[in-house]
BAZADO-751593 format. One record per residue (C-alpha): x, z, y; residue number from 0. Coordinates in Angstrom, 2 decimals, always signed. Example, Ala and Ser with C-alpha at 12.3 -4.5 7.8 and 13.67 -1.06 7.14 Angstrom:
<pts>
pt px->+12.30, pz->+7.80, py->-4.50, lolo->0
pt px->+13.67, pz->+7.14, py->-1.06, lolo->1
</pts>
This chain:
<pts>
pt px->+16.35, pz->-11.19, py->+9.75, lolo->0
pt px->+12.98, pz->-9.71, py->+10.32, lolo->1
pt px->+14.69, pz->-7.53, py->+12.89, lolo->2
pt px->+14.59, pz->-10.59, py->+15.23, lolo->3
pt px->+10.86, pz->-10.09, py->+15.40, lolo->4
pt px->+11.36, pz->-6.67, py->+17.07, lolo->5
pt px->+14.46, pz->-7.34, py->+19.28, lolo->6
pt px->+14.48, pz->-11.03, py->+20.01, lolo->7
pt px->+11.09, pz->-12.83, py->+19.89, lolo->8
pt px->+7.74, pz->-12.34, py->+17.78, lolo->9
pt px->+8.17, pz->-14.44, py->+14.63, lolo->10
pt px->+5.32, pz->-16.72, py->+13.88, lolo->11
pt px->+3.04, pz->-16.04, py->+10.87, lolo->12
pt px->+4.74, pz->-18.94, py->+8.81, lolo->13
pt px->+8.22, pz->-17.64, py->+9.62, lolo->14
pt px->+7.40, pz->-14.31, py->+8.27, lolo->15
pt px->+5.86, pz->-15.77, py->+5.13, lolo->16
pt px->+8.94, pz->-17.84, py->+4.66, lolo->17
pt px->+11.12, pz->-14.72, py->+4.81, lolo->18
pt px->+8.86, pz->-12.75, py->+2.52, lolo->19
pt px->+8.90, pz->-15.72, py->-0.04, lolo->20
pt px->+12.62, pz->-15.87, py->+0.27, lolo->21
pt px->+12.94, pz->-12.23, py->-0.44, lolo->22
pt px->+10.52, pz->-12.24, py->-3.39, lolo->23
pt px->+12.29, pz->-15.31, py->-4.77, lolo->24
pt px->+15.63, pz->-13.11, py->-4.69, lolo->25
pt px->+13.79, pz->-10.46, py->-6.68, lolo->26
pt px->+12.24, pz->-12.83, py->-9.22, lolo->27
pt px->+15.73, pz->-14.37, py->-9.76, lolo->28
pt px->+17.59, pz->-11.03, py->-9.78, lolo->29
pt px->+15.33, pz->-8.66, py->-11.64, lolo->30
pt px->+12.73, pz->-11.26, py->-13.08, lolo->31
pt px->+9.02, pz->-11.09, py->-13.25, lolo->32
pt px->+6.49, pz->-8.93, py->-14.92, lolo->33
pt px->+6.39, pz->-9.59, py->-18.54, lolo->34
pt px->+3.13, pz->-7.94, py->-19.09, lolo->35
pt px->+0.56, pz->-5.33, py->-18.03, lolo->36
pt px->-0.70, pz->-1.99, py->-19.36, lolo->37
pt px->-4.39, pz->-1.98, py->-19.35, lolo->38
pt px->-6.50, pz->+1.18, py->-18.82, lolo->39
pt px->-7.23, pz->+1.38, py->-22.55, lolo->40
pt px->-3.45, pz->+1.51, py->-23.18, lolo->41
pt px->-3.20, pz->-2.16, py->-24.58, lolo->42
pt px->-0.32, pz->-4.34, py->-23.31, lolo->43
pt px->-1.03, pz->-7.90, py->-22.43, lolo->44
pt px->+1.66, pz->-10.40, py->-22.10, lolo->45
pt px->+1.58, pz->-12.52, py->-18.92, lolo->46
pt px->+3.95, pz->-15.42, py->-19.89, lolo->47
pt px->+4.40, pz->-17.91, py->-17.05, lolo->48
pt px->+1.54, pz->-16.06, py->-14.91, lolo->49
pt px->+4.00, pz->-13.06, py->-14.63, lolo->50
pt px->+5.83, pz->-15.10, py->-11.98, lolo->51
pt px->+2.69, pz->-15.76, py->-10.07, lolo->52
pt px->+1.55, pz->-12.29, py->-10.39, lolo->53
pt px->+4.77, pz->-10.82, py->-9.35, lolo->54
pt px->+5.03, pz->-13.15, py->-6.28, lolo->55
pt px->+1.40, pz->-12.17, py->-5.21, lolo->56
pt px->+2.14, pz->-8.53, py->-5.72, lolo->57
pt px->+5.04, pz->-8.42, py->-3.35, lolo->58
pt px->+3.48, pz->-10.62, py->-0.64, lolo->59
pt px->+0.39, pz->-8.54, py->-0.86, lolo->60
pt px->+2.04, pz->-5.20, py->-0.45, lolo->61
pt px->+4.45, pz->-6.38, py->+2.32, lolo->62
pt px->+1.43, pz->-7.78, py->+4.28, lolo->63
pt px->-0.73, pz->-4.60, py->+3.50, lolo->64
pt px->+1.98, pz->-2.27, py->+4.95, lolo->65
pt px->+2.32, pz->-4.57, py->+7.92, lolo->66
pt px->-1.25, pz->-4.93, py->+8.69, lolo->67
pt px->-2.04, pz->-1.31, py->+8.39, lolo->68
pt px->+0.64, pz->+0.16, py->+10.62, lolo->69
pt px->-1.35, pz->+0.43, py->+13.79, lolo->70
pt px->-1.35, pz->+4.09, py->+14.42, lolo->71
pt px->+1.09, pz->+6.90, py->+14.69, lolo->72
pt px->+2.10, pz->+8.51, py->+11.21, lolo->73
pt px->-0.32, pz->+6.38, py->+8.88, lolo->74
pt px->+2.60, pz->+4.29, py->+7.23, lolo->75
pt px->+4.81, pz->+7.36, py->+7.05, lolo->76
pt px->+2.18, pz->+9.61, py->+5.35, lolo->77
pt px->+1.01, pz->+6.81, py->+3.09, lolo->78
pt px->+4.46, pz->+5.97, py->+1.88, lolo->79
pt px->+5.43, pz->+9.62, py->+1.29, lolo->80
pt px->+2.26, pz->+10.03, py->-0.58, lolo->81
pt px->+2.62, pz->+7.16, py->-2.84, lolo->82
pt px->+6.30, pz->+7.82, py->-3.40, lolo->83
pt px->+5.61, pz->+11.43, py->-4.34, lolo->84
pt px->+2.99, pz->+10.64, py->-6.93, lolo->85
pt px->+5.16, pz->+7.85, py->-8.23, lolo->86
pt px->+8.23, pz->+10.23, py->-8.45, lolo->87
pt px->+6.28, pz->+12.66, py->-10.45, lolo->88
pt px->+5.16, pz->+10.08, py->-12.86, lolo->89
pt px->+8.51, pz->+8.36, py->-13.07, lolo->90
pt px->+10.34, pz->+11.66, py->-13.50, lolo->91
pt px->+8.10, pz->+12.56, py->-16.63, lolo->92
pt px->+8.87, pz->+8.95, py->-17.92, lolo->93
pt px->+12.50, pz->+9.50, py->-17.09, lolo->94
pt px->+12.83, pz->+6.02, py->-15.29, lolo->95
pt px->+13.83, pz->+4.99, py->-11.70, lolo->96
pt px->+12.33, pz->+8.36, py->-10.22, lolo->97
pt px->+15.51, pz->+8.58, py->-7.96, lolo->98
pt px->+14.37, pz->+5.22, py->-6.15, lolo->99
pt px->+11.10, pz->+7.01, py->-5.39, lolo->100
pt px->+13.01, pz->+10.15, py->-4.02, lolo->101
pt px->+15.22, pz->+7.96, py->-1.76, lolo->102
pt px->+12.15, pz->+6.11, py->-0.22, lolo->103
pt px->+10.51, pz->+9.58, py->+0.36, lolo->104
pt px->+13.48, pz->+10.93, py->+1.96, lolo->105
pt px->+14.19, pz->+7.88, py->+4.13, lolo->106
pt px->+10.33, pz->+7.80, py->+5.23, lolo->107
pt px->+10.56, pz->+11.47, py->+6.06, lolo->108
pt px->+13.32, pz->+10.96, py->+8.38, lolo->109
pt px->+11.23, pz->+8.23, py->+10.17, lolo->110
pt px->+8.03, pz->+10.35, py->+10.13, lolo->111
pt px->+9.73, pz->+13.00, py->+12.21, lolo->112
pt px->+9.75, pz->+10.54, py->+15.16, lolo->113
pt px->+6.40, pz->+8.80, py->+14.30, lolo->114
pt px->+4.21, pz->+11.91, py->+13.71, lolo->115
pt px->+1.29, pz->+12.01, py->+16.22, lolo->116
pt px->+2.16, pz->+11.65, py->+19.12, lolo->117
pt px->+4.92, pz->+9.03, py->+17.81, lolo->118
pt px->+7.99, pz->+8.33, py->+19.96, lolo->119
pt px->+9.02, pz->+5.29, py->+17.92, lolo->120
pt px->+7.00, pz->+2.96, py->+15.65, lolo->121
pt px->+7.98, pz->+1.23, py->+12.30, lolo->122
pt px->+7.56, pz->-2.43, py->+13.46, lolo->123
pt px->+7.76, pz->-5.49, py->+11.14, lolo->124
pt px->+11.23, pz->-4.49, py->+10.04, lolo->125
pt px->+10.10, pz->-1.14, py->+8.69, lolo->126
pt px->+6.70, pz->-2.11, py->+7.42, lolo->127
pt px->+7.88, pz->-5.20, py->+5.47, lolo->128
pt px->+10.80, pz->-3.28, py->+4.12, lolo->129
pt px->+8.69, pz->-0.31, py->+3.01, lolo->130
pt px->+5.96, pz->-2.76, py->+1.51, lolo->131
pt px->+8.83, pz->-4.67, py->-0.57, lolo->132
pt px->+10.35, pz->-1.40, py->-1.76, lolo->133
pt px->+6.89, pz->-0.08, py->-2.91, lolo->134
pt px->+6.20, pz->-3.33, py->-4.69, lolo->135
pt px->+9.50, pz->-3.17, py->-6.52, lolo->136
pt px->+8.87, pz->+0.37, py->-7.42, lolo->137
pt px->+5.47, pz->-0.81, py->-9.04, lolo->138
pt px->+7.22, pz->-3.33, py->-10.97, lolo->139
pt px->+9.96, pz->-1.03, py->-12.23, lolo->140
pt px->+7.34, pz->+1.53, py->-13.05, lolo->141
pt px->+5.42, pz->-0.81, py->-15.27, lolo->142
pt px->+8.54, pz->-1.52, py->-17.23, lolo->143
pt px->+9.12, pz->+2.20, py->-17.92, lolo->144
pt px->+5.58, pz->+3.27, py->-18.67, lolo->145
pt px->+3.70, pz->+3.79, py->-15.43, lolo->146
pt px->+0.96, pz->+1.18, py->-15.55, lolo->147
pt px->+0.83, pz->-1.08, py->-12.55, lolo->148
pt px->-2.96, pz->-0.52, py->-12.16, lolo->149
pt px->-2.28, pz->+3.17, py->-11.76, lolo->150
pt px->+0.40, pz->+2.60, py->-9.14, lolo->151
pt px->-1.90, pz->+0.18, py->-7.28, lolo->152
pt px->-4.55, pz->+3.11, py->-7.48, lolo->153
pt px->-1.88, pz->+5.21, py->-5.46, lolo->154
pt px->-1.91, pz->+2.37, py->-2.80, lolo->155
pt px->-5.78, pz->+1.93, py->-2.83, lolo->156
pt px->-6.42, pz->+2.97, py->+0.77, lolo->157
pt px->-4.01, pz->+0.13, py->+2.10, lolo->158
pt px->-4.96, pz->-2.40, py->-0.44, lolo->159
pt px->-8.84, pz->-1.85, py->+0.07, lolo->160
pt px->-8.64, pz->-1.69, py->+3.81, lolo->161
pt px->-6.63, pz->-4.82, py->+4.08, lolo->162
pt px->-8.92, pz->-6.63, py->+1.50, lolo->163
pt px->-12.00, pz->-5.59, py->+2.80, lolo->164
pt px->-11.23, pz->-6.48, py->+6.46, lolo->165
pt px->-9.73, pz->-9.87, py->+5.31, lolo->166
pt px->-12.95, pz->-10.84, py->+3.46, lolo->167
pt px->-15.21, pz->-9.48, py->+6.18, lolo->168
pt px->-13.54, pz->-11.56, py->+8.78, lolo->169
pt px->-13.40, pz->-14.66, py->+6.58, lolo->170
pt px->-17.29, pz->-14.34, py->+5.99, lolo->171
pt px->-17.69, pz->-14.14, py->+9.60, lolo->172
pt px->-15.82, pz->-17.38, py->+10.26, lolo->173
pt px->-13.01, pz->-15.68, py->+12.17, lolo->174
pt px->-9.29, pz->-16.89, py->+12.14, lolo->175
pt px->-7.92, pz->-14.50, py->+9.58, lolo->176
pt px->-4.29, pz->-15.17, py->+10.76, lolo->177
pt px->-4.98, pz->-14.00, py->+14.44, lolo->178
pt px->-4.01, pz->-10.53, py->+15.42, lolo->179
pt px->-6.97, pz->-8.08, py->+15.57, lolo->180
pt px->-8.10, pz->-4.44, py->+15.69, lolo->181
pt px->-10.94, pz->-4.48, py->+12.97, lolo->182
pt px->-9.34, pz->-2.58, py->+10.18, lolo->183
pt px->-11.37, pz->+0.46, py->+9.03, lolo->184
pt px->-8.67, pz->+2.91, py->+10.26, lolo->185
pt px->-8.68, pz->+1.12, py->+13.64, lolo->186
pt px->-12.52, pz->+1.42, py->+13.86, lolo->187
pt px->-12.26, pz->+5.13, py->+13.00, lolo->188
pt px->-9.95, pz->+5.26, py->+15.98, lolo->189
pt px->-12.41, pz->+3.56, py->+18.05, lolo->190
pt px->-15.14, pz->+5.93, py->+17.05, lolo->191
pt px->-13.13, pz->+8.81, py->+18.41, lolo->192
pt px->-10.97, pz->+10.04, py->+15.48, lolo->193
pt px->-7.43, pz->+11.10, py->+16.40, lolo->194
pt px->-4.47, pz->+9.52, py->+14.84, lolo->195
pt px->-3.80, pz->+12.87, py->+13.11, lolo->196
pt px->-7.34, pz->+13.15, py->+11.70, lolo->197
pt px->-7.17, pz->+9.57, py->+10.36, lolo->198
pt px->-3.74, pz->+10.53, py->+8.76, lolo->199
pt px->-5.06, pz->+13.54, py->+7.16, lolo->200
pt px->-8.17, pz->+11.76, py->+5.80, lolo->201
pt px->-5.95, pz->+8.96, py->+4.08, lolo->202
pt px->-3.80, pz->+11.76, py->+2.78, lolo->203
pt px->-7.03, pz->+13.41, py->+1.15, lolo->204
pt px->-7.98, pz->+10.24, py->-0.49, lolo->205
pt px->-4.61, pz->+9.56, py->-1.45, lolo->206
pt px->-4.37, pz->+13.06, py->-2.88, lolo->207
pt px->-7.34, pz->+12.40, py->-5.12, lolo->208
pt px->-6.21, pz->+9.12, py->-6.35, lolo->209
pt px->-2.53, pz->+10.24, py->-7.06, lolo->210
pt px->-3.56, pz->+13.43, py->-8.86, lolo->211
pt px->-6.03, pz->+11.47, py->-10.88, lolo->212
pt px->-3.51, pz->+8.92, py->-11.81, lolo->213
pt px->-1.06, pz->+11.48, py->-12.95, lolo->214
pt px->-3.58, pz->+13.40, py->-14.88, lolo->215
pt px->-4.88, pz->+10.23, py->-16.60, lolo->216
pt px->-1.35, pz->+9.36, py->-17.67, lolo->217
pt px->-0.11, pz->+12.74, py->-18.93, lolo->218
pt px->-2.91, pz->+15.24, py->-19.39, lolo->219
pt px->-6.66, pz->+14.21, py->-19.52, lolo->220
pt px->-7.91, pz->+10.57, py->-19.07, lolo->221
pt px->-11.51, pz->+11.83, py->-18.35, lolo->222
pt px->-10.51, pz->+14.13, py->-15.47, lolo->223
pt px->-8.02, pz->+11.85, py->-14.25, lolo->224
pt px->-10.62, pz->+8.92, py->-14.09, lolo->225
pt px->-13.07, pz->+11.21, py->-12.57, lolo->226
pt px->-10.54, pz->+12.11, py->-9.67, lolo->227
pt px->-9.85, pz->+8.44, py->-9.15, lolo->228
pt px->-13.34, pz->+7.46, py->-9.05, lolo->229
pt px->-13.81, pz->+10.31, py->-6.42, lolo->230
pt px->-11.33, pz->+8.86, py->-4.24, lolo->231
pt px->-12.89, pz->+5.39, py->-4.54, lolo->232
pt px->-16.42, pz->+7.07, py->-3.73, lolo->233
pt px->-14.74, pz->+8.48, py->-0.49, lolo->234
pt px->-13.41, pz->+5.11, py->+0.48, lolo->235
pt px->-16.77, pz->+3.40, py->+0.07, lolo->236
pt px->-18.57, pz->+6.31, py->+1.99, lolo->237
pt px->-16.18, pz->+5.77, py->+4.76, lolo->238
pt px->-16.67, pz->+2.01, py->+4.72, lolo->239
pt px->-20.63, pz->+2.52, py->+4.77, lolo->240
pt px->-20.31, pz->+5.29, py->+7.55, lolo->241
pt px->-18.07, pz->+2.95, py->+9.78, lolo->242
pt px->-20.55, pz->+0.08, py->+9.40, lolo->243
pt px->-23.50, pz->+2.11, py->+10.42, lolo->244
pt px->-21.79, pz->+3.83, py->+13.34, lolo->245
pt px->-19.45, pz->+1.00, py->+14.80, lolo->246
pt px->-21.84, pz->-1.74, py->+15.80, lolo->247
pt px->-19.13, pz->-3.71, py->+17.83, lolo->248
pt px->-18.68, pz->-6.43, py->+15.27, lolo->249
pt px->-22.22, pz->-6.82, py->+13.95, lolo->250
</pts>
């Protein structure tokens, strides 16, 4: 149904949200919500009825994040392959649902051939919402077999941080957060003169730190893993501060 947005007419925000809610509802009915979460300490906390709310929020957040962040050539393809790669490594070690991660990597790689800068095609709402939904499902399945959702979220940190930061920034400035814009951090890097390829490689660098840190934390050394994830977070914050100092367009 989402293909109508690309081939017939642009869907309204409300129409897109209804479709995402229906898809999320189908998951909840067919696969069920999160029963609980594994904390960084290793403890497991049951969610009860809150599992339904958190699962729905998780799906809607990732679908919208992937949709919002797909604004330059290659960024969603490289992000998805990176997240899928580290998820595959972890899930293979845990012997659970790693083939789903591999299928996502393969499908995205086929798309990236044509979207790599300079791109000849773009992913559109069809692809971005699909990718976001599959990644969200992979995170839920991962939690059930031993890959904590917070580590999977760390793999997605660049998209989640950029989306959240931009949303809060626009809301504090009294802007209509539902209106289309070009104020995401990666878009501001583009305006500051970075090429699409440079931005993609920068995102991959941060993902490499976060992904490697998550893998090490889970299977090798918690201290080194946490150090690498913190390093990725520091790079994200440093990028944000640098952009706010250099790009005075929205002051």
